[in-house]
MIZA-411131 format. One line per 10 residues: their letters; for each residue x, y, z of C-alpha. Coordinates in steps of 0.001 Angstrom, whole numbers, padded with zeros to 6 digits, always signed. Each point is the difference from the previous one (the first is absolute). Example, Ala and Ser with C-alpha at 12.3 -4.5 7.8 and 13.67 -1.06 7.14 Angstrom:
AS) +012300 -004500 +007800  +001370 +003440 -000660;
end
This chain:
MISLVLDHLT) -000379 +003793 +004032  -003450 -000348 +001401  +000512 +004117 +000209  +001384 +000223 -003992  -003248 -002067 -000832  -002524 +002547 +001731  +002017 +002800 -001006  -000697 -000767 -003932  -003365 -001203 +000738  -000984 +003055 +001555;
KFWVVQNFEL) +001088 +002598 -002501  -001249 -002402 -002697  -003582 +000724 +001726  +000739 +003833 +000720  +001020 -000021 -003825  -003176 -001868 -001203  -002725 +001530 +002419  +001273 +003317 +000352  +000688 +003209 -002344  +002854 +001955 +000275;
AVPPQTQPLW) -001288 +003276 +000454  +000092 +003673 +001665  -000493 -000196 +002677  +000772 -003794 +000607  -002998 -002203 +000790  +000734 -001885 +003145  -002413 -003036 +001105  -000189 -000167 +003799  +000063 -003768 +001310  +000098 +001523 +003478;
SGVFHFTYVV) -001322 +003409 +000676  +002027 +002421 +001199  +002690 -002479 +000593  +001298 -001984 -003570  -000663 +001149 -003588  +001334 -000974 -003403  +000681 +003141 -001996  +001204 -000107 -003342  +002869 +002341 -000956  +003081 -000377 -001761;
NTGAAFSLFS) +003530 +000458 +001649  +003490 -000357 -002649  +001879 +001317 +003266  +000489 -001745 +003216  -001813 +000460 +002817  -002150 +003257 +000500  +000984 +000842 -003648  +003639 +000543 +001126  +002437 -000149 -003130  -002977 -000146 -002713;
GGAIWLRWLS) +001516 -000407 -003457  +002561 -001795 +001152  -000822 -003452 -000845  +003006 -001598 -001349  +001859 +000152 +002902  -002848 -001208 +002171  -000376 -003313 -001451  +003848 -000905 +000828  -000875 +001632 +003790  -003208 -002069 +000202;
LGVSVGLMVL) +002200 -002690 -001683  +002783 +000223 +002780  -002340 +000472 +002760  -002050 -003522 -000848  +003321 -001488 +000206  +001712 +001290 +002489  -003094 -001098 +002137  +000318 -003686 -001349  +003199 +000170 +000921  -000884 +001096 +003711;
AWFGPRINRW) -002529 -002820 +000030  +002291 -002756 -000933  +003247 +000715 +001376  -001308 +003137 +003098  -000604 -001677 +003670  -003206 -001655 +000417  -003163 +002690 +001092  -003399 -000913 +001144  -002946 -000735 -001964  -001104 +004202 +000126;
EQAGYGLILG) +002967 +001005 -001112  +000117 -003024 -002954  -003336 +001204 -000808  +001205 +004137 -000207  +002902 -001036 -001778  -002129 -002147 -002502  -002796 +003237 -000690  +003012 +001993 -000879  +001732 -001999 -001930  -003612 -001077 -001805;
GALGNGIDRF) -000585 +003529 -000733  +003614 +000773 -000968  -000192 -002343 -002866  -003052 +000588 -001315  +001113 +003959 -000234  +003054 -001662 -001693  -001882 -002058 -002140  -002258 +002567 -000841  +002876 +002435 -000623  +001807 -002168 -002192;
IS) -003001 -001130 -002254  -001099 +003794 -000549;
end
């Protein structure tokens, strides 16, 4: 849940504070290591399947449900794995929500 909230808060912050421009505007948080950059991607990772927003909605939902089922019924895992799956789930839910809303 925390990763989902952080996902939406950072997206909101970027939309409020950046302009969608070419070339993209970037803000370094840790120069040379971590930057926020405002770009729009209607596809999956690296813009794969751009324009396939309809079925990507359902794929995001399926991945999210699958991860929740795995977390609930799967084998017990250590805290680091839980944190990793939590981050993946938060991102998948955030992207899925964005795809269903827009």
